[in-house]
C-alpha positions, 0 to 999 in steps of 0.5 A: 946049659950057660948064656952067654952075657950077652943074652941075658941083657938081651933079656932083663931089657925084654923083661923091662918093655913087657913092664913097661908094656903091663903098665901101660896096659894097665893104665889105657885097657886096664881090663887086656893087663894080664895079656901080657903076663906071660912075657913079664914072668918068662923074660925074667925067669930068663935073665934069672938064667933058671932055665 
């Protein structure tokens, strides 16, 4: 299964947005930062095309 270049760009964008959201959670609600971690790891794996 191959992903197109546009799909990979989309996943990289989602990954960076979720990293920024995780950092925002660490700053404003540190006890809830873990809520964003599944999104970070899922989109990283998809962006690296490891699925």
